[in-house]
C-alpha positions in Angstrom: 7.4 -7.0 17.9 8.1 -4.9 14.8 11.1 -2.6 14.9 10.3 0.5 13.6 12.8 2.9 15.8 15.8 3.6 13.9 17.9 6.3 16.2 17.9 7.5 19.7 19.5 9.5 22.0 20.0 9.6 25.7 22.9 7.0 26.9 21.6 3.6 28.8 17.8 4.4 28.2 18.0 4.2 23.9 17.3 0.4 23.9 14.2 0.4 26.4 13.0 3.4 24.1 13.3 1.0 21.4 11.7 -1.8 22.9 8.4 0.2 24.0 8.1 1.7 20.0 8.5 -2.3 19.5 5.5 -3.6 21.4 3.9 -0.1 20.1 3.9 -0.6 16.6 3.2 -4.4 16.9 -0.4 -3.5 18.7 -0.6 -1.0 15.5 0.2 -4.1 13.0 -2.9 -6.1 14.8 -5.4 -3.4 15.9 -5.1 -1.9 12.5 -5.1 -4.5 9.9 -8.5 -5.6 11.9 -10.9 -3.4 9.1 -10.7 -2.7 5.5 -7.6 -0.7 5.1 -8.5 2.0 2.9 -8.4 5.8 3.6 -11.1 8.2 4.2 -10.3 10.7 1.1 -13.5 12.6 0.9 -13.1 15.3 -1.6 -15.0 14.2 -5.2 -15.9 10.9 -3.7 -19.5 10.4 -2.4 -19.5 6.1 -2.9 -21.8 4.6 -0.3 -22.4 4.8 3.4 -21.1 1.6 4.2 -17.6 2.1 2.4 -17.3 5.3 4.2 -17.8 4.3 7.2 -15.0 1.5 6.9 -12.7 3.9 5.9 -13.7 5.7 9.1 -13.6 2.7 11.0 -9.8 2.4 9.6 -8.8 5.2 10.5 -9.7 5.2 14.1 -8.4 2.1 15.0 -4.9 2.8 13.5 -5.1 6.0 15.3 -6.1 3.7 18.5 -3.2 1.6 18.0 -0.7 4.4 17.1 -0.9 6.4 20.4 2.6 7.6 21.2 4.1 5.9 24.3 7.0 8.1 25.2 10.4 7.3 27.3 10.0 8.8 30.7 13.8 7.8 32.4 15.9 10.3 30.5 16.4 14.2 30.4 16.7 13.8 26.7 15.3 11.3 23.6 14.9 11.3 19.9 12.9 8.7 17.8 12.3 8.3 14.4 11.2 5.4 12.0 8.3 4.6 9.5 6.6 1.7 8.0 5.4 0.8 4.9 2.2 -1.4 4.0 0.2 -3.0 1.0 -3.4 -4.3 1.0 -5.7 -5.4 -1.5 -9.1 -6.0 -0.9 -12.8 -6.9 -3.1 -16.0 -6.3 -1.6 -19.5 -6.3 -2.3 -21.5 -3.3 -1.7 -24.8 -4.7 -2.9 -24.7 -2.3 -6.0 -21.7 -3.4 -7.3 -21.0 -7.4 -7.0 -17.3 -7.1 -7.3 -14.8 -4.0 -6.0 -11.1 -4.4 -6.1 -9.1 -1.7 -4.1 -5.6 -1.8 -3.6 -3.6 0.9 -0.9 0.0 1.6 -0.3 0.7 3.2 2.7 3.7 5.1 3.6 4.1 6.9 6.9 7.0 8.4 9.0 7.5 9.4 12.5 9.9 11.4 14.8 9.7 12.6 18.5 11.4 13.5 21.3 10.9 13.6 25.3 12.8 16.1 27.0 12.7 16.6 30.8 11.6 12.6 32.2 8.4 13.3 29.8 7.3 16.4 30.7 7.6 17.6 27.7 6.9 15.8 24.3 7.0 15.7 21.1 5.4 13.9 18.4 4.9 14.4 14.1 3.9 12.2 11.9 2.9 12.2 8.1 1.3 9.8 5.4 1.6 9.4 2.2 -1.0 6.7 -0.3 -1.7 5.6 -3.1 -4.9 4.4 -4.4 -5.8 1.7 -7.5 -9.1 0.3 -8.4 -10.0 -1.9 -10.7 -11.8 -0.4 -14.0 -14.9 0.5 -13.0 -14.9 -0.4 -9.8 -14.4 3.4 -8.2 -16.8 5.6 -6.8 -16.3 8.8 -8.8 -14.6 7.4 -11.6 -11.2 8.6 -10.3 -9.5 4.7 -10.4 -5.8 6.3 -9.2 -4.9 8.7 -6.7 -2.2 10.0 -4.6 -3.1 11.2 -1.4 -0.7 13.7 0.4 1.8 13.7 1.8 0.1 14.8 5.2 -0.1 15.6 8.3 -1.4 12.6 10.5 -0.5 13.3 13.4 1.5 16.4 15.0 1.3 17.7 19.2 2.6 18.9 21.9 1.9 18.0 25.8 3.3 18.9 28.6 2.8 17.1 32.0 3.2 19.2 35.4 4.0 16.0 37.5 6.7 15.2 35.3 8.2 18.5 35.0 8.0 18.6 39.2 10.0 15.3 39.0 12.4 16.4 36.5 13.4 19.3 38.7 14.2 17.1 41.9 10.7 17.8 43.3 8.5 15.5 45.4 5.7 14.0 44.0 2.8 16.0 43.4 -0.8 14.6 44.5 -2.2 16.7 41.6 -1.4 16.7 38.0 -1.8 19.2 34.8 -1.4 18.0 31.5 -1.7 20.2 28.6 -2.0 19.2 24.9 -2.4 21.2 21.7 -2.0 19.8 18.2 -3.5 17.2 15.8 -4.8 13.7 17.8 -7.5 11.7 18.1 -10.0 12.7 21.0 -11.9 10.3 22.9 -14.6 11.1 25.4 -16.3 8.2 27.2 -15.7 4.9 25.5 -15.6 6.5 22.3 -19.4 6.2 21.3 -20.3 9.5 20.7 -16.5 11.1 20.2 -14.0 9.2 19.1 -12.9 11.7 16.1 -9.0 12.7 14.8 -8.8 16.6 15.6 -6.9 20.0 15.9 -7.1 20.7 19.3 -6.2 21.9 22.7 -7.3 19.2 25.6 -6.6 20.2 29.5 -6.4 17.4 32.5 -6.6 18.5 35.8 -6.3 15.3 38.4 -6.9 15.9 41.9 -8.7 14.5 44.7 -9.7 11.3 42.6 -11.0 13.3 39.6 -10.0 13.7 36.7 -11.4 16.8 34.9 -10.9 17.1 30.7 -12.0 20.1 28.9 -11.5 19.8 24.9 -11.3 22.8 22.5 -11.3 21.9 19.2 -12.4 21.6 15.4 -12.6 18.4 12.7 -9.6 17.6 10.3 -10.9 19.0 6.6 -9.8 15.5 5.0 -12.6 13.9 7.2 -16.3 12.6 5.8 -19.1 14.7 7.0 -22.0 12.3 7.9 -24.3 14.3 5.8 -23.2 13.1 2.2 -26.3 15.0 1.0 -24.4 18.5 1.1 -23.8 20.2 -2.1 -20.4 20.1 -3.0 -19.9 16.9 -0.9 -17.0 16.9 1.0 -14.7 17.7 4.4 -16.6 18.3 7.8 -16.5 21.7 9.2 -17.2 21.2 12.7 -15.8 22.7 15.8 -16.7 20.6 19.4 -16.5 21.9 22.7 -16.4 19.4 25.6 -16.4 18.5 29.6 -15.6 15.1 31.1 -15.5 14.1 35.0 -13.9 10.4 35.5 -13.4 9.0 39.2 -10.4 7.4 39.8 -11.0 6.3 43.3 -12.5 3.0 42.7 -9.7 -0.2 42.4 -11.4 -2.0 39.2 -13.8 0.9 38.2 -13.6 4.3 36.7 -17.2 5.9 36.3 -17.8 8.9 34.0 -19.8 11.8 32.8 -19.4 14.2 29.9 -21.5 17.2 28.1 -19.8 17.9 24.5 -21.2 20.1 21.8 -20.6 20.4 18.2 -20.9 23.6 16.1 -21.8 23.1 11.8 -19.3 25.9 10.7 -20.4 24.8 7.0 -23.7 26.4 6.8 -24.9 27.2 3.2 -21.8 28.4 1.9 -22.8 25.6 -1.5 -26.0 27.2 -1.5 -29.2 24.7 -1.7 -32.2 26.4 -2.4 -34.6 23.6 -1.0 -33.0 22.6 2.1 -30.4 23.4 5.3 -28.3 21.1 5.9 -27.0 22.5 8.9 -26.4 20.5 11.9 -25.6 21.4 15.6 -26.3 19.1 18.4 -24.6 18.1 22.1 -23.9 15.1 24.3 -24.7 13.7 27.3 -23.1 10.7 28.3 -22.5 8.8 31.4 -20.7 5.1 31.8 -18.6 3.2 33.4 -15.3 1.2 32.5 -13.2 -1.7 34.2 -13.5 -5.1 35.5 -16.1 -7.2 36.9 -14.2 -10.4 38.0 -10.8 -11.5 37.3 -10.4 -11.4 33.5 -13.5 -10.3 32.8 -13.5 -6.4 31.7 -16.7 -4.3 30.9 -17.5 -1.1 29.5 -20.8 0.5 29.4 -21.8 4.5 28.1 -25.1 5.8 27.9 -25.6 8.7 26.0 -28.5 11.0 25.0 -28.3 13.5 21.9 -30.2 16.8 21.8 -30.0 20.1 19.6 -31.3 21.7 16.2 -31.5 20.1 13.1 -33.1 20.8 9.5 -36.3 18.9 7.9 -36.2 18.2 4.2 -39.0 20.1 3.4 -39.1 23.8 1.9 -39.3 26.2 3.1 -36.4 24.9 5.6 -37.6 24.3 9.3 -35.8 23.6 12.0 -36.8 20.8 14.7 -35.2 20.0 17.7 -33.0 16.9 18.2 -33.8 14.2 20.9 -32.2 11.1 20.7 -30.2 8.6 22.8 -28.0 5.5 22.5 -26.3 2.2 24.3 -23.4 0.0 24.4 -22.0 -2.5 26.2 -19.1 -4.9 26.5 -17.5 -7.5 27.9 -14.1 -9.1 27.1 -13.2 -12.6 29.2 -8.9 -13.0 29.1 -8.3 -16.1 30.9 -5.0 -17.2 31.3 -5.5 -20.4 29.2 -3.3 -22.5 26.5 -3.9 -20.7 22.9 -4.0 -17.5 25.1 -7.7 -16.8 24.1 -10.1 -14.4 24.1 -13.8 -13.6 24.1 -16.0 -10.5 23.3 -19.7 -9.7 23.5 -21.2 -6.7 22.6 -24.6 -5.1 22.1 -25.0 -1.7 20.3 -27.9 0.5 20.1 -28.6 4.3 18.5 -32.2 5.8 18.0 -34.1 6.1 14.8 -36.8 8.5 13.2 -39.5 7.2 11.7 -39.6 10.1 9.3 -36.2 9.2 8.2 -37.1 7.2 5.1 -34.3 7.4 3.1 -31.1 8.2 5.3 -30.3 8.2 8.9 -28.0 10.7 8.7 -28.5 13.0 5.4 -31.0 16.0 5.4 -32.3 14.9 1.6 -34.3 12.2 2.3 -33.8 12.6 6.3 -36.1 14.1 8.8 -39.7 15.4 7.9 -41.9 16.3 10.2 -41.7 16.4 13.9 -39.0 16.4 16.0 -35.7 14.1 15.1 -34.9 11.2 16.8 -32.4 9.7 15.0 -29.0 9.8 16.9 -25.9 10.7 14.5 -22.8 11.0 16.8 -18.7 10.9 16.1 -18.0 7.9 17.7 -16.7 4.2 16.5 -17.5 0.8 17.1 -16.5 -2.3 15.0 -19.8 -3.4 13.3 -18.6 -6.0 10.7 -16.5 -6.3 7.5 -19.1 -6.5 5.0 -22.1 -4.5 6.1 -20.1 -1.9 8.7 -23.5 -0.2 9.4 -23.3 3.9 10.9 -24.6 3.8 14.2 -28.0 4.9 14.1 -31.3 3.4 14.0 -30.2 0.0 14.6 -29.6 -2.1 17.5 -26.3 -4.8 16.6 -25.4 -7.7 18.8 -21.6 -8.9 18.5 -20.2 -12.3 19.7 -16.4 -13.2 19.1 -13.3 -15.1 19.8 -9.9 -15.3 18.9 -6.6 -17.7 20.2 -3.1 -18.5 19.1 -3.5 -22.6 17.7 0.3 -22.5 17.4 2.0 -21.0 20.0 4.2 -23.9 20.9 6.2 -23.2 17.3 8.4 -21.0 17.2 8.0 -19.6 13.6 4.3 -19.6 14.0 3.8 -18.4 17.6 2.7 -15.5 16.8 -0.5 -16.4 14.2 -3.3 -15.8 15.9 -6.8 -16.6 14.5 -10.6 -15.2 15.1 -14.2 -14.9 14.7 -16.7 -11.9 15.0 -20.4 -12.6 14.6 -22.9 -10.2 14.4 -27.0 -9.6 14.2 -28.7 -6.4 12.9 -31.8 -5.2 13.4 -34.0 -1.7 12.6 -35.0 0.3 15.8 -37.6 1.7 13.5 -38.7 -0.9 10.7 -40.1 1.7 8.4 -37.0 4.2 9.1 -33.7 4.5 6.4 -30.4 3.2 7.9 -27.1 3.7 6.4 -27.0 0.6 3.8 -29.2 2.6 0.7 -30.2 -1.0 -0.3 -32.3 -1.8 2.9 -35.1 -0.3 1.2 -37.9 -2.6 2.9 -40.3 -1.6 5.5 -38.9 -4.8 7.9 -37.2 -4.7 10.9 -34.8 -7.4 10.7 -31.4 -6.2 9.0 -30.1 -10.2 9.0 -26.3 -11.3 9.9 -22.6 -11.8 9.4 -19.9 -13.5 10.3 -16.0 -12.5 9.8 -12.9 -14.0 10.1 -9.1 -13.1 10.4 -5.7 -14.3 10.7 -3.2 -12.0 11.7 0.8 -13.6 11.8 4.2 -11.6 12.9 6.4 -13.6 10.4 9.8 -11.4 11.7 10.1 -9.0 13.7 9.7 -6.6 10.6 7.2 -7.7 8.6 3.5 -8.6 9.2 0.8 -10.5 7.5 -2.9 -10.5 7.7 -6.3 -12.1 5.6 -10.2 -10.7 6.8 -13.2 -12.5 5.0 -16.3 -11.3 5.8 -19.8 -12.2 4.8 -23.0 -10.5 4.9 -26.4 -12.3 4.9 -29.4 -9.7 3.8 -32.9 -9.8 6.3 -36.3 -8.9 5.2 -35.3 -5.2 5.0 -32.9 -6.0 1.5 -35.1 -6.7 -2.0 -31.9 -8.3 -2.9 -31.3 -11.2 -0.5 -27.7 -12.3 -2.6 -25.0 -12.6 0.2 -22.1 -10.2 0.4 -18.3 -10.5 0.7 -15.8 -8.8 2.0 -12.1 -10.1 1.1 -8.7 -8.4 2.6 -5.2 -9.5 2.6 -1.9 -7.4 3.4 1.6 -7.0 4.3 3.1 -4.5 6.3 7.0 -4.0 6.8 8.7 -1.7 9.1 12.1 0.4 8.9 
């Protein structure tokens, strides 16, 4: 795997620490290169909903892959390192038949672990260089430098590890407290999978894990309502509680309640509309294993709250929406290390939302708002990439390592994902504004990819996605997405 840690203190445990970082960054390469590698820069860059969703997908994948695994077998350990990546991609978004974008990404991190992991500190910064071909940028800004910014940074305390470090017996219960900037995910991440500045407390006792959350969104993350005046970043507070049962061998059922408080209000006045959107989510589901090598994830979400209609004077209506996700992943112990995945995703729509499933402008015009709007993430395709609102999505995929017996190519993985898309409400909008016909059939997509770890410090990827529009699009032109790039650790 990629060797990114360059310094370690802690005696004989330093090598083991580096090995863990090697495995960790290898997972980062495999996951982060599975979607368009661009940044979620939102100031002044409105773009299309599909483009912004692709960037959101990237950041969520990167954060998930970069979850820190701290060393736990020494009193003190410190590591640091980083990586550089360059990626080029070309795509058709249904408006411009060809856009070309390049991104260079530099990230550096440092971490410290004290008392066998009882105290953990982690910081990671990022610096991005973005470059569009002339005329391809959404906002006219063809060259930009983003950062340096704080990508992630937190302190975490674990009571069970602290008791062990002090020579005590292993506790039958545990208390974990995390404060800082990190990814927060409830359930399987269908309603909430978002980086934020937060305080999170986990209490584990009697085979039950209770999690409480108080957080606020990072101001550089795009809001889902692109019609807000002075379009920019998300300003929201989040509060949540989750209970997970740990007493079953192969299943972990969960339940959660989550609240979102819109803080922006009418700071940038729109005299014809009010853009406040306050919502709550009740989720139930489970993850685990149905049979040997067959994993599953299931989540049902009800959304309530209050939103404003697109009318004068601004009138508030109740939100009453729901969503569902079911996934299966089969990892058989066969030659070539194959894996197979199947998934169904659903998010309800609102028949009155004729122009946008998430914005106030072009949104609900009468009655209660039944369009689902969440803060989670799922892979919804490379070329189309719709938001999870007013959609049915069926996904099937497979991947394998075709040349595992050849030493230099044993870490080359090839795969494909296929998607079928339909609307929940045929006469309502989806996140792609070019779906301008009142038809429930959105189309289908096929994606292909290859990932190759060339050396311990160098990895390469290539992605190709093709979307075939359905009757919901007046323009039936096939859309393509192409990405290639390299990542080097140092």
